[in-house]
C-alpha positions, -999 to 999 in steps of 0.1 A, spaced: -359 -210 -84 -393 -196 -80 -398 -162 -63 -431 -154 -48 -449 -125 -32 -479 -147 -23 -486 -184 -29 -484 -182 -67 -450 -193 -78 -435 -183 -112 -405 -200 -126 -375 -176 -127 -338 -178 -134 -319 -165 -103 -284 -151 -102 -264 -142 -71 -232 -121 -70 -214 -102 -43 -238 -72 -45 -272 -84 -57 -297 -113 -58 -314 -109 -92 -341 -128 -109 -350 -130 -146 -377 -146 -168 -350 -169 -183 -313 -175 -182 -310 -158 -216 -323 -124 -203 -297 -97 -199 -319 -75 -176 -335 -87 -144 -372 -84 -134 -361 -76 -99 -329 -71 -78 -323 -73 -41 -291 -58 -27 -272 -83 -7 -265 -56 19 -303 -53 26 -307 -90 34 -311 -94 72 -320 -131 73 -324 -162 51 -344 -191 65 -362 -223 54 -400 -220 54 -411 -255 45 -408 -280 16 -384 -266 -9 -391 -230 2 -370 -204 18 -375 -167 27 -351 -138 20 -359 -112 46 -349 -75 41 -357 -46 64 -390 -38 45 -400 -68 25 -398 -106 25 -392 -127 -7 -402 -163 -7 -385 -187 -32 -392 -224 -39 -363 -244 -52 -363 -276 -72 -355 -298 -41 -349 -295 -4 -311 -300 -11 -312 -272 -36 -330 -250 -11 -305 -257 16 -276 -249 -8 -292 -215 -17 -297 -207 20 -261 -215 29 -248 -195 -1 -270 -165 6 -261 -165 43 -224 -167 34 -225 -139 9 -245 -116 32 -221 -123 61 -190 -117 39 -205 -84 28 -213 -73 64 -178 -84 74 -161 -63 47 -183 -33 56 -174 -36 93 -137 -37 84 -140 -6 63 -130 -25 32 -143 -8 0 -171 -27 -16 -188 -19 -48 -220 0 -42 -253 -18 -43 -283 0 -55 -294 11 -20 -261 27 -14 -258 42 -48 -293 57 -44 -280 78 -14 -259 99 -38 -271 95 -74 -257 117 -101 -293 122 -113 -326 107 -103 -363 112 -110 -394 98 -128 -393 88 -165 -417 71 -188 -404 39 -204 -420 21 -232 -434 -12 -221 -443 0 -185 -477 12 -175 -465 37 -150 -435 61 -148 -404 45 -133 -381 60 -108 -346 61 -124 -313 68 -107 -280 73 -125 -251 64 -102 -216 62 -117 -217 40 -148 -250 24 -140 -286 34 -146 -310 18 -120 -347 13 -127 -372 12 -98 -410 7 -98 -415 38 -77 -397 62 -53 -404 39 -23 -386 10 -39 -358 34 -48 -355 44 -11 -355 7 -1 -329 -2 -28 -350 -29 -43 -352 -23 -80 -362 -38 -113 -329 -39 -131 -298 -18 -138 -280 -10 -170 -242 -10 -173 -235 22 -193 -201 10 -204 -221 -10 -230 -248 16 -236 -252 47 -258 -278 75 -254 -293 93 -284 -319 120 -284 -350 111 -305 -371 142 -299 -376 171 -275 -389 149 -247 -374 115 -255 -342 96 -258 -331 60 -265 -306 42 -243 -292 15 -265 -273 -16 -253 -262 -47 -272 -292 -65 -255 -321 -41 -256 -331 -5 -265 -347 14 -236 -371 42 -249 
């Protein structure tokens, strides 16, 4: 699939689970370039040849699939997952927290510098996950860059102002 914020499409590997729609540079990447909580998806619709739009309360994401049939399958699947999530929430069935919900009550949050990024990122620690956001507005919207499962991570102080978060896949500094 190819996500787009304008008319320039970039090839991305896309994964969908019960909580997030995430896209990556490739299928080998462990950490996403962006995630969208399923709970924030209000509508999914076809917008032309091979394209579909994922609408959230504050932002629309346009994807282009390999074919119209592939696009239709993504639309059906996304609509089904979003409806199931809304149904579970309406029944009061516990669901795992997406980033937007976790952001309401993080254990710790604030701005951090991270090597490889030009600007400070907004970081929220919620339970056993560390969520990375481009800025405080994206944090508020629940639309983030990636999250790190801390059950596979270790933190080590490297100096008075810095620390490494090490996972089997990447070291975050």
